[in-house]
C-alpha positions as CSV (number, residue, x, y, z in Angstrom):
1,M,0.0,0.0,0.0
2,N,1.2,3.5,-0.8
3,L,0.8,5.1,2.6
4,T,2.5,8.1,4.0
5,P,4.5,7.8,7.3
6,R,1.6,9.6,9.1
7,E,-1.0,7.2,7.6
8,R,1.1,4.2,8.7
9,T,1.3,5.2,12.3
10,I,-1.3,4.2,14.8
11,V,-0.9,5.5,18.4
12,A,-2.3,3.4,21.2
13,L,-4.3,5.4,23.6
14,D,-3.7,3.1,26.5
15,V,-4.6,5.5,29.2
16,E,-7.1,5.6,32.0
17,T,-9.4,8.6,31.3
18,S,-11.1,10.4,28.4
19,E,-9.2,13.6,29.4
20,E,-5.8,11.9,29.0
21,A,-6.9,10.3,25.7
22,L,-8.2,13.6,24.2
23,E,-5.0,15.4,25.3
24,L,-2.9,12.9,23.4
25,V,-5.2,13.2,20.3
26,N,-4.9,16.9,20.3
27,Q,-1.1,16.8,20.6
28,L,-0.6,14.1,17.9
29,R,-3.4,14.4,15.4
30,Q,-1.1,16.1,12.8
31,L,1.5,13.4,13.1
32,V,-0.3,10.1,13.2
33,G,-3.0,8.5,11.0
34,M,-5.1,6.7,13.5
35,F,-5.7,6.3,17.3
36,K,-6.1,2.9,18.9
37,V,-8.8,2.6,21.6
38,G,-8.3,-0.7,23.4
39,S,-10.1,-2.5,26.2
40,Q,-8.7,-0.3,29.1
41,L,-9.8,3.0,27.7
42,F,-13.1,1.7,26.2
43,T,-14.1,0.1,29.5
44,A,-13.4,3.4,31.3
45,A,-14.8,5.8,28.8
46,G,-17.1,3.8,26.5
47,P,-18.4,4.5,23.0
48,T,-19.0,8.2,23.7
49,L,-15.2,8.8,23.6
50,V,-14.9,7.0,20.4
51,E,-17.7,9.1,18.8
52,K,-16.0,12.2,20.1
53,I,-12.6,11.3,18.6
54,V,-14.2,10.4,15.3
55,G,-16.4,13.4,15.3
56,E,-13.4,15.7,15.5
57,G,-12.1,14.2,12.2
58,N,-9.8,11.6,13.5
59,R,-9.6,7.9,12.6
60,V,-10.1,5.3,15.3
61,F,-8.8,1.7,15.5
62,L,-11.1,-0.1,17.9
63,D,-9.0,-2.9,19.3
64,L,-11.4,-4.9,21.4
65,K,-10.4,-8.3,19.9
66,F,-14.0,-9.6,19.6
67,H,-14.0,-13.4,20.3
68,D,-17.4,-15.0,20.9
69,I,-20.1,-17.0,19.0
70,P,-20.5,-15.7,15.5
71,H,-23.9,-14.1,16.2
72,Q,-22.5,-12.0,19.1
73,V,-19.4,-10.9,17.2
74,A,-21.5,-9.9,14.2
75,N,-23.6,-7.7,16.5
76,A,-20.6,-6.2,18.2
77,V,-19.1,-5.4,14.8
78,R,-22.4,-3.8,13.8
79,S,-22.2,-1.5,16.8
80,A,-18.6,-0.6,16.2
81,T,-19.3,0.2,12.6
82,R,-22.1,2.6,13.6
83,L,-19.5,4.4,15.8
84,G,-17.6,5.3,12.7
85,V,-14.4,3.5,13.5
86,S,-11.9,2.9,10.6
87,M,-10.5,-0.4,11.8
88,L,-11.5,-3.1,14.4
89,T,-10.2,-6.4,15.6
90,V,-11.5,-9.9,16.0
91,H,-9.6,-13.0,17.2
92,A,-8.7,-15.3,14.4
93,A,-8.9,-18.2,16.9
94,G,-12.7,-17.6,16.9
95,G,-12.7,-19.5,13.6
96,R,-13.6,-19.0,10.0
97,E,-17.4,-18.5,10.4
98,M,-17.0,-16.0,13.2
99,M,-14.6,-14.0,11.1
100,R,-16.8,-14.3,8.0
101,R,-19.8,-13.0,9.9
102,A,-17.7,-10.1,11.3
103,A,-16.6,-9.1,7.8
104,V,-20.2,-9.3,6.4
105,S,-21.6,-7.4,9.3
106,A,-19.1,-4.5,8.8
107,K,-19.9,-4.3,5.1
108,E,-23.7,-4.5,5.4
109,T,-23.9,-2.0,8.3
110,A,-21.7,0.5,6.5
111,E,-23.8,0.2,3.4
112,Q,-27.0,0.8,5.4
113,A,-25.4,3.8,7.1
114,G,-23.9,5.2,3.9
115,V,-20.3,5.2,5.4
116,T,-17.0,3.5,4.5
117,P,-16.8,0.1,6.1
118,P,-14.1,-0.4,8.7
119,S,-11.2,-2.7,8.0
120,V,-11.7,-5.9,10.0
121,V,-8.4,-7.4,11.0
122,A,-7.9,-10.7,12.8
123,V,-5.5,-11.0,15.8
124,T,-3.3,-14.1,15.3
125,V,-0.9,-14.6,18.3
126,L,-0.4,-11.8,20.8
127,T,3.0,-10.2,21.0
128,S,3.1,-11.1,24.7
129,I,3.0,-14.8,23.8
130,D,6.1,-17.0,23.3
131,K,6.7,-20.7,23.0
132,D,6.3,-21.3,26.7
133,V,2.9,-19.7,26.8
134,L,1.8,-21.6,23.7
135,T,2.8,-24.8,25.4
136,D,0.8,-23.9,28.5
137,I,-2.4,-23.5,26.5
138,G,-1.8,-26.7,24.6
139,I,-0.5,-25.4,21.3
140,T,2.5,-27.4,20.2
141,S,3.4,-25.5,17.0
142,S,5.7,-22.5,17.1
143,A,4.4,-18.9,17.3
144,A,5.4,-18.4,13.6
145,D,3.6,-21.5,12.4
146,T,0.5,-20.7,14.4
147,V,0.5,-17.1,13.1
148,V,0.8,-18.3,9.5
149,R,-2.0,-20.9,10.0
150,L,-4.4,-18.4,11.5
151,A,-3.5,-15.7,8.8
152,S,-4.2,-18.2,6.1
153,L,-7.6,-19.1,7.7
154,A,-8.4,-15.4,7.9
155,T,-7.9,-14.9,4.2
156,T,-10.5,-17.6,3.5
157,A,-13.0,-15.8,5.9
158,G,-12.9,-12.5,4.0
159,V,-11.5,-10.2,6.6
160,N,-9.3,-7.4,5.5
161,G,-6.1,-8.4,7.2
162,V,-4.3,-9.6,10.3
163,V,-2.5,-8.4,13.4
164,V,0.9,-10.0,13.7
165,S,4.2,-9.3,15.5
166,P,7.1,-8.0,13.5
167,K,8.8,-11.4,13.6
168,E,6.1,-13.1,11.5
169,I,5.4,-10.5,8.9
170,S,7.6,-12.0,6.2
171,A,6.1,-15.4,6.7
172,V,2.6,-14.1,6.4
173,R,3.4,-12.1,3.2
174,A,4.9,-15.3,1.7
175,A,1.9,-17.4,2.6
176,V,-0.8,-14.9,1.5
177,S,-1.1,-14.2,-2.2
178,N,-3.4,-11.1,-1.9
179,P,-1.1,-8.0,-2.0
180,N,-3.9,-5.9,-0.5
181,F,-4.2,-8.1,2.6
182,L,-3.4,-5.7,5.5
183,I,-0.8,-6.4,8.1
184,V,-1.1,-4.4,11.3
185,T,1.9,-4.7,13.6
186,P,2.2,-4.0,17.3
187,G,5.4,-4.5,19.3
188,I,7.2,-1.6,17.6
189,R,10.2,-0.2,19.4
190,P,12.0,2.7,17.6
191,G,15.8,2.2,17.4
192,F,15.4,-1.4,18.6
193,A,18.3,-3.6,17.6
194,E,16.9,-6.9,16.5
195,T,18.4,-9.9,18.3
196,E,17.7,-13.6,18.2
197,D,15.5,-13.6,21.3
198,W,13.6,-10.4,20.3
199,A,12.9,-9.9,24.0
200,T,12.2,-6.7,25.9
201,S,11.9,-5.9,29.6
202,D,8.1,-5.3,29.3
203,D,5.4,-7.7,28.3
204,Q,6.1,-7.4,24.6
205,K,8.1,-10.5,23.7
206,R,8.3,-10.3,19.9
207,V,9.3,-6.8,18.9
208,A,11.2,-4.9,16.2
209,S,12.0,-1.4,15.0
210,P,9.7,0.5,12.5
211,A,12.3,0.1,9.7
212,Y,12.4,-3.7,10.2
213,A,8.7,-4.1,10.3
214,L,8.2,-2.0,7.1
215,A,10.9,-3.8,5.3
216,A,9.2,-7.1,6.1
217,G,5.9,-5.9,4.7
218,A,3.9,-4.3,7.4
219,D,1.2,-1.7,6.4
220,Y,0.4,-0.2,9.8
221,L,2.5,0.2,12.9
222,V,0.9,0.3,16.3
223,I,3.0,2.3,18.7
224,G,2.1,3.0,22.3
225,R,4.6,3.5,25.1
226,P,7.5,4.8,22.9
227,I,5.3,7.8,22.2
228,T,2.8,8.0,25.0
229,A,5.4,7.5,27.8
230,A,7.9,9.9,26.2
231,K,8.6,13.2,28.0
232,D,8.1,15.0,24.7
233,K,5.4,13.0,22.9
234,V,5.4,15.2,19.8
235,A,9.2,14.9,19.4
236,A,8.9,11.1,19.8
237,A,6.2,10.9,17.1
238,R,8.3,13.0,14.8
239,G,11.3,10.8,15.3
240,I,9.3,7.7,14.4
241,A,7.9,9.5,11.3
242,T,11.5,10.2,10.3
243,E,12.5,6.6,10.7
244,I,9.5,5.5,8.6
245,Q,10.3,8.1,5.9
246,G,13.9,6.9,5.9
247,R,12.7,3.4,5.2
248,A,10.4,4.6,2.4
249,T,13.1,6.6,0.8
250,A,15.5,3.6,0.9
251,T,13.1,1.4,-1.0
Protein backbone atom coordinates (compact mmCIF):
# COMPACT_ATOMS: atom_id res chain seq x y z
CA MET A 1 0.00 0.00 0.00
CA ASN A 2 1.20 3.49 -0.83
CA LEU A 3 0.80 5.10 2.59
CA THR A 4 2.55 8.13 4.04
CA PRO A 5 4.50 7.82 7.31
CA ARG A 6 1.63 9.60 9.05
CA GLU A 7 -0.97 7.21 7.63
CA ARG A 8 1.06 4.17 8.68
CA THR A 9 1.32 5.24 12.31
CA ILE A 10 -1.32 4.18 14.84
CA VAL A 11 -0.90 5.51 18.38
CA ALA A 12 -2.28 3.37 21.19
CA LEU A 13 -4.33 5.44 23.63
CA ASP A 14 -3.67 3.05 26.50
CA VAL A 15 -4.57 5.55 29.21
CA GLU A 16 -7.11 5.59 32.01
CA THR A 17 -9.35 8.56 31.25
CA SER A 18 -11.05 10.41 28.42
CA GLU A 19 -9.19 13.55 29.40
CA GLU A 20 -5.79 11.89 28.97
CA ALA A 21 -6.86 10.34 25.69
CA LEU A 22 -8.18 13.57 24.22
CA GLU A 23 -5.04 15.43 25.26
CA LEU A 24 -2.94 12.88 23.35
CA VAL A 25 -5.22 13.16 20.33
CA ASN A 26 -4.90 16.94 20.34
CA GLN A 27 -1.12 16.75 20.62
CA LEU A 28 -0.59 14.12 17.95
CA ARG A 29 -3.40 14.43 15.41
CA GLN A 30 -1.14 16.10 12.81
CA LEU A 31 1.53 13.42 13.14
CA VAL A 32 -0.33 10.09 13.19
CA GLY A 33 -3.00 8.54 11.03
CA MET A 34 -5.09 6.67 13.55
CA PHE A 35 -5.68 6.31 17.29
CA LYS A 36 -6.15 2.93 18.91
CA VAL A 37 -8.80 2.58 21.57
CA GLY A 38 -8.32 -0.67 23.44
CA SER A 39 -10.06 -2.50 26.24
CA GLN A 40 -8.69 -0.35 29.07
CA LEU A 41 -9.85 2.97 27.67
CA PHE A 42 -13.08 1.66 26.17
CA THR A 43 -14.07 0.09 29.49
CA ALA A 44 -13.39 3.36 31.28
CA ALA A 45 -14.83 5.81 28.76
CA GLY A 46 -17.14 3.81 26.50
CA PRO A 47 -18.43 4.52 23.00
CA THR A 48 -18.99 8.21 23.73
CA LEU A 49 -15.25 8.83 23.64
CA VAL A 50 -14.90 6.96 20.36
CA GLU A 51 -17.66 9.07 18.84
CA LYS A 52 -15.97 12.24 20.08
CA ILE A 53 -12.59 11.33 18.61
CA VAL A 54 -14.19 10.36 15.30
CA GLY A 55 -16.43 13.43 15.35
CA GLU A 56 -13.37 15.67 15.52
CA GLY A 57 -12.13 14.24 12.24
CA ASN A 58 -9.77 11.55 13.52
CA ARG A 59 -9.59 7.89 12.56
CA VAL A 60 -10.06 5.26 15.28
CA PHE A 61 -8.75 1.70 15.46
CA LEU A 62 -11.11 -0.07 17.89
CA ASP A 63 -9.00 -2.86 19.32
CA LEU A 64 -11.44 -4.89 21.42
CA LYS A 65 -10.45 -8.26 19.92
CA PHE A 66 -13.97 -9.65 19.61
CA HIS A 67 -14.03 -13.39 20.29
CA ASP A 68 -17.43 -14.99 20.86
CA ILE A 69 -20.06 -16.99 19.02
CA PRO A 70 -20.52 -15.67 15.45
CA HIS A 71 -23.89 -14.06 16.20
CA GLN A 72 -22.52 -12.00 19.09
CA VAL A 73 -19.42 -10.94 17.18
CA ALA A 74 -21.49 -9.87 14.18
CA ASN A 75 -23.64 -7.72 16.48
CA ALA A 76 -20.58 -6.22 18.17
CA VAL A 77 -19.09 -5.35 14.78
CA ARG A 78 -22.39 -3.76 13.78
CA SER A 79 -22.25 -1.50 16.83
CA ALA A 80 -18.60 -0.63 16.20
CA THR A 81 -19.29 0.22 12.57
CA ARG A 82 -22.06 2.59 13.63
CA LEU A 83 -19.53 4.41 15.82
CA GLY A 84 -17.60 5.32 12.68
CA VAL A 85 -14.38 3.48 13.45
CA SER A 86 -11.91 2.90 10.62
CA MET A 87 -10.52 -0.42 11.80
CA LEU A 88 -11.47 -3.08 14.36
CA THR A 89 -10.17 -6.40 15.60
CA VAL A 90 -11.53 -9.89 16.03
CA HIS A 91 -9.63 -12.98 17.19
CA ALA A 92 -8.65 -15.35 14.39
CA ALA A 93 -8.91 -18.17 16.93
CA GLY A 94 -12.68 -17.63 16.88
CA GLY A 95 -12.73 -19.51 13.61
CA ARG A 96 -13.64 -19.01 9.97
CA GLU A 97 -17.40 -18.55 10.45
CA MET A 98 -16.97 -16.00 13.23
CA MET A 99 -14.55 -13.96 11.11
CA ARG A 100 -16.76 -14.27 8.03
CA ARG A 101 -19.79 -13.00 9.93
CA ALA A 102 -17.74 -10.09 11.27
CA ALA A 103 -16.63 -9.07 7.77
CA VAL A 104 -20.16 -9.34 6.38
CA SER A 105 -21.60 -7.37 9.29
CA ALA A 106 -19.12 -4.52 8.77
CA LYS A 107 -19.92 -4.26 5.06
CA GLU A 108 -23.69 -4.51 5.43
CA THR A 109 -23.89 -2.05 8.31
CA ALA A 110 -21.68 0.48 6.52
CA GLU A 111 -23.79 0.19 3.38
CA GLN A 112 -26.97 0.80 5.37
CA ALA A 113 -25.41 3.81 7.10
CA GLY A 114 -23.86 5.19 3.93
CA VAL A 115 -20.34 5.15 5.35
CA THR A 116 -17.03 3.49 4.50
CA PRO A 117 -16.84 0.05 6.14
CA PRO A 118 -14.11 -0.40 8.74
CA SER A 119 -11.24 -2.72 7.99
CA VAL A 120 -11.74 -5.94 9.97
CA VAL A 121 -8.39 -7.40 11.01
CA ALA A 122 -7.88 -10.69 12.81
CA VAL A 123 -5.52 -10.99 15.76
CA THR A 124 -3.30 -14.05 15.34
CA VAL A 125 -0.87 -14.55 18.26
CA LEU A 126 -0.45 -11.75 20.78
CA THR A 127 3.02 -10.20 21.01
CA SER A 128 3.14 -11.14 24.69
CA ILE A 129 2.99 -14.85 23.81
CA ASP A 130 6.07 -16.97 23.30
CA LYS A 131 6.75 -20.71 22.99
CA ASP A 132 6.28 -21.34 26.72
CA VAL A 133 2.88 -19.66 26.76
CA LEU A 134 1.76 -21.59 23.69
CA THR A 135 2.80 -24.81 25.39
CA ASP A 136 0.84 -23.86 28.51
CA ILE A 137 -2.37 -23.50 26.48
CA GLY A 138 -1.84 -26.73 24.56
CA ILE A 139 -0.47 -25.44 21.25
CA THR A 140 2.55 -27.44 20.16
CA SER A 141 3.43 -25.48 17.01
CA SER A 142 5.73 -22.47 17.11
CA ALA A 143 4.42 -18.92 17.26
CA ALA A 144 5.44 -18.40 13.64
CA ASP A 145 3.64 -21.53 12.41
CA THR A 146 0.55 -20.67 14.44
CA VAL A 147 0.47 -17.11 13.07
CA VAL A 148 0.76 -18.31 9.46
CA ARG A 149 -1.97 -20.92 9.96
CA LEU A 150 -4.36 -18.36 11.48
CA ALA A 151 -3.52 -15.75 8.85
CA SER A 152 -4.23 -18.23 6.09
CA LEU A 153 -7.55 -19.05 7.74
CA ALA A 154 -8.36 -15.35 7.95
CA THR A 155 -7.89 -14.92 4.20
CA THR A 156 -10.55 -17.57 3.53
CA ALA A 157 -12.95 -15.81 5.91
CA GLY A 158 -12.94 -12.54 3.99
CA VAL A 159 -11.49 -10.22 6.60
CA ASN A 160 -9.25 -7.38 5.46
CA GLY A 161 -6.07 -8.39 7.20
CA VAL A 162 -4.34 -9.63 10.33
CA VAL A 163 -2.47 -8.40 13.37
CA VAL A 164 0.95 -10.05 13.66
CA SER A 165 4.17 -9.34 15.48
CA PRO A 166 7.14 -8.05 13.48
CA LYS A 167 8.78 -11.45 13.60
CA GLU A 168 6.08 -13.15 11.50
CA ILE A 169 5.39 -10.46 8.87
CA SER A 170 7.60 -11.98 6.17
CA ALA A 171 6.15 -15.45 6.66
CA VAL A 172 2.60 -14.12 6.37
CA ARG A 173 3.44 -12.14 3.23
CA ALA A 174 4.91 -15.29 1.72
CA ALA A 175 1.85 -17.37 2.62
CA VAL A 176 -0.82 -14.91 1.50
CA SER A 177 -1.14 -14.16 -2.21
CA ASN A 178 -3.38 -11.10 -1.88
CA PRO A 179 -1.11 -8.00 -1.97
CA ASN A 180 -3.90 -5.87 -0.47
CA PHE A 181 -4.21 -8.06 2.63
CA LEU A 182 -3.42 -5.73 5.51
CA ILE A 183 -0.76 -6.43 8.09
CA VAL A 184 -1.06 -4.42 11.29
CA THR A 185 1.94 -4.73 13.56
CA PRO A 186 2.24 -3.95 17.27
CA GLY A 187 5.42 -4.52 19.27
CA ILE A 188 7.20 -1.60 17.59
CA ARG A 189 10.24 -0.20 19.35
CA PRO A 190 12.02 2.73 17.62
CA GLY A 191 15.76 2.19 17.41
CA PHE A 192 15.40 -1.39 18.59
CA ALA A 193 18.35 -3.58 17.65
CA GLU A 194 16.91 -6.90 16.48
CA THR A 195 18.39 -9.86 18.29
CA GLU A 196 17.73 -13.57 18.25
CA ASP A 197 15.48 -13.62 21.29
CA TRP A 198 13.58 -10.44 20.33
CA ALA A 199 12.88 -9.88 24.02
CA THR A 200 12.21 -6.66 25.93
CA SER A 201 11.88 -5.86 29.60
CA ASP A 202 8.12 -5.33 29.33
CA ASP A 203 5.35 -7.74 28.31
CA GLN A 204 6.08 -7.44 24.59
CA LYS A 205 8.15 -10.52 23.70
CA ARG A 206 8.29 -10.35 19.88
CA VAL A 207 9.28 -6.82 18.86
CA ALA A 208 11.24 -4.87 16.24
CA SER A 209 12.01 -1.40 14.96
CA PRO A 210 9.72 0.47 12.54
CA ALA A 211 12.29 0.06 9.75
CA TYR A 212 12.44 -3.69 10.23
CA ALA A 213 8.66 -4.09 10.28
CA LEU A 214 8.19 -2.00 7.13
CA ALA A 215 10.94 -3.84 5.28
CA ALA A 216 9.22 -7.12 6.13
CA GLY A 217 5.93 -5.90 4.68
CA ALA A 218 3.85 -4.26 7.42
CA ASP A 219 1.20 -1.73 6.39
CA TYR A 220 0.40 -0.18 9.77
CA LEU A 221 2.54 0.16 12.91
CA VAL A 222 0.86 0.30 16.32
CA ILE A 223 2.99 2.29 18.73
CA GLY A 224 2.13 2.98 22.34
CA ARG A 225 4.64 3.54 25.10
CA PRO A 226 7.51 4.80 22.90
CA ILE A 227 5.28 7.80 22.19
CA THR A 228 2.77 8.04 25.04
CA ALA A 229 5.37 7.51 27.78
CA ALA A 230 7.88 9.91 26.24
CA LYS A 231 8.57 13.19 27.99
CA ASP A 232 8.12 15.00 24.66
CA LYS A 233 5.43 13.04 22.87
CA VAL A 234 5.42 15.23 19.78
CA ALA A 235 9.18 14.85 19.35
CA ALA A 236 8.88 11.09 19.79
CA ALA A 237 6.18 10.89 17.11
CA ARG A 238 8.25 13.04 14.76
CA GLY A 239 11.26 10.81 15.30
CA ILE A 240 9.25 7.74 14.37
CA ALA A 241 7.92 9.49 11.26
CA THR A 242 11.51 10.25 10.27
CA GLU A 243 12.49 6.60 10.71
CA ILE A 244 9.50 5.48 8.62
CA GLN A 245 10.27 8.06 5.95
CA GLY A 246 13.87 6.92 5.86
CA ARG A 247 12.74 3.38 5.19
CA ALA A 248 10.36 4.55 2.44
CA THR A 249 13.13 6.58 0.80
CA ALA A 250 15.51 3.62 0.94
CA THR A 251 13.06 1.43 -0.96
